[in-house]
N, C-alpha and C positions, 0 to 999 in steps of 0.2 A: 410309493416312490421307488424308482429303479435303485436297487441296493448298490449298483456301480456308481450312481451319482453321489453316494455318500463317501465313497473310498477317497481318502486323501490323495492328492496327486502332488508330487514334488518335481519342480523344474529347476534345475541349478546350473548356472553358467556365469562367467565372469562378465560384468557389465562396466563400461568405462565410466569415470566420473563425469565426463563431457563427451558430446557427440556433435559434429557439425550440423547435422539434421535436427538437433534439439533447440535451435535458436528459436526464440519466441517471436511470433509474428506480431506486428503492431496493429494489425487489422483483426477485428473480431468477425468470425464467420457467423452468418445468420443461422439461428436455430429454428428448427421445426416446431409447430404447435404442440406435437406429442412430446417432444424433447423439453419444451418449456414448462409444460404442465406437470411432467414427472418431477422436475426439479423444484418447482414452486411448492408442491406438496412435501417433497423430502426436506427442503429448507425449513418450512413451517414446522415439521415434526421435530427436527433437530434443534431448532431454537426453543421450542416448548420444553424439549428434554434438558437443554442446558439451564434454562430457568427453573425447572422443576428440581433438578439435582443441585442447584446452587453452584455450578462449576464456573471456574474462571476460564472461559472458553469463548471462542468466536467462531461464527459460521459464515463462510464466504463463498460467493460464486465467481468463477473465472478470475480468481486472484492469481497473479504471477508468483510462482514458487521457484526461487533460485537458490543453488546450493554450492556453486563453484565461483569463488571470488575472483579467480583468475579469468574466468569466462562469463561475466555477469549477464550476458544475454542468453545464456543457456538455461532452460528451465522447463517447466510444465505449468499449465493453467488449468486446474481441475474444474470440471463442471461444478463440483461442490466439494468443499472440504471443511473439516473441524480442526481448529488449532487449539492446543491445550499446552500451557496456559495462554491467555490472551497476550498478543504482542503489546509492548509498551504504547504504541500509537493507537491501540484500540480500534474503533471504527474508522479512524483516519488512515489505517494502514493501506498503502497502495501496492506494495510488493513485499513479499516474505523473502527474506534474505537470511538464510540459516547460519551464516557466518557472523551475523550481527548479534550482539548481546540481547537476550529476550526474544530472539526469533527462533522458534523450534519448528522442525518439520511437522507436517500435518499428522495428527492422530489417525485421521481417517480422510480418504479421498474417494469420491464417487464419480464415475464416468458413466454417462448414458451414450450408448452406441448410436452414432449417426449413420443413416442409410447412405449418405454421400461419401463417407469415409470410414467404413467399419474397421478396416485394418489398423487404423491409428489406436483404437481402444483395445483391440485384440493383441496386437504385436508390439506397437511402439510404447504404449502407456505402461505396461508392467516394467519394461526396462528403465524408463525415466523415473518412475516411482521407486524402483529398487535403488537407483543412484541417488535419489533425493533424500533418502532417510525416512520416508513416509512409512508409518507403522502398519497401516491396512489399506488395501485398495479394493473397492467394489466395482465391478463392471456389470451394468445392467443393459441388456439388450431387449427392449420391449417388442420389437418387430422381428426379432431373430434374423437381423440383416447381416450377422458376422459370417466370416468364411467357414467352409465345411472342413477345412484342414483340421487335423487332430481331434476329429469327433464333433466339431462344433456344427452350427452355432449353439451357444448356450444362453439360456435366459439370465442366469446369474453366475458370476465368478467371484470368488473371494481369494485375494492374495495377502499374505501376512509375512511380516518379518519375524524371524525366530531368534533364539538366543545366540546362534552362531552368525548373526547378521545376514543370513541368507534370506531371499525373498521367494516364497513358495506359494504356488497355487494350491489351496487347500480344499476348494470346492468348485465344481462346475457342474451345473444341472439346472433344473426348473425351480429348486427351493422347496421348502424354506431353507435358508442358509444362515449359519451362526456368525454373528459379528462380535469378536472379542472386544473391539473398542467400545461398542455400545452395550455389551452384555445383553444382547437381545437378538431376536430372529428377524431376518429380512425375508419379506413374503411378497411375491408377485401376485397382485390382485386385478380385477377388472379385466379378465381374460389376458392377463400378462402385460397390460399397458401401463400399470401403475405399480410403484414399489412402496410398500408400508412397512411398519415395524411392530412386532409383537413381543411381549415379555416371555412367552412360552411357545414352544414348537406346535402345540395343539391349537394355537391362536385363539385362546379364550380371553386374553388381556391385550387389547391393541393400544398403541400409543396414539395420542390425540394431538392435534394442533391446538394452539391457544384458543382459536375460534371455535374449534369442535368441543373442547373442554368446557368453554363458557356456555355453549348451546346445550351441552349435556347437563350442566349444572342447572340451567334454567328449566330444562325439561324435567330433571329430578325434583326440583322445587315445586313445579306445577303439578307433578304426579303426586307429591306429598301432600299438597293442599287439597287435590281432588280426593285423595284417600281419606284425609281428615273430614272433609265435607261430607263424603259418602258414610263415614263412620257416625258422624253426628246425625245425619238423616236416618240412619238405621236405628240409632238409639232412641231417637224421638218417636219413630214408628213403633218400637217395642214398648215405650212408655204409653203411647196412645192405645195400644192394643191391651196393655195392662189395665188402664183406666177404664177402657170399655168393658173388659171382663168383670171388673169390680162393679160397675153400674149394672151390669146384667145380673150379677149374683145378688146385689142388694134388691133389685126389682123382683127377682125370683123369690126372695125371702119375705 
């Protein structure tokens, strides 16, 4: 990996709490098949992580996140986000409003770059998430559709809030990239078209969806039974060979 891709990048400037262009549209833009498949996999991975870790958290797609009570139509709707702890409404949550009791800004937001409007995720999204109070933002560009400005496009970008309440881009490159929120590594796979998660940078321990984990458990059980059957057959074969050798020795005597 290019050493420059590992070098932290800090971008700091003042972001307003609200902006006229941040008004949420009531109409959902259609998603491409690539976009949809990336998010289906990531949501399944994150749901399995929440269950495995026993977290009070929820994972949501295209949930309106609003943070300015004076301008409630201003917000952002992440492709995918993780909210910790769960909002009081749980799965009935229709809009996250951070000024309400029990509503906290997302721990993690993930945006998958659209070929139709890459500027939104490269330029507009970091400002919105900085204003929203989101802890960490991941921008994934599977088709490298983003602008060439400032060295782009980048397969992966990770933005994170620091102790001084700044919001900085700490990674931009091909990955793997560390996610502090997940305590794991984000890895572009399948020629960069999918995003998966691994416990280690060497990618020896992958996160699995609930379906993948169930399939792996069944495969492990099948392999264990097959090994047990093979061991029994080998033991019987050895016993038969010993009996045959005893008969031969008795016959020779």
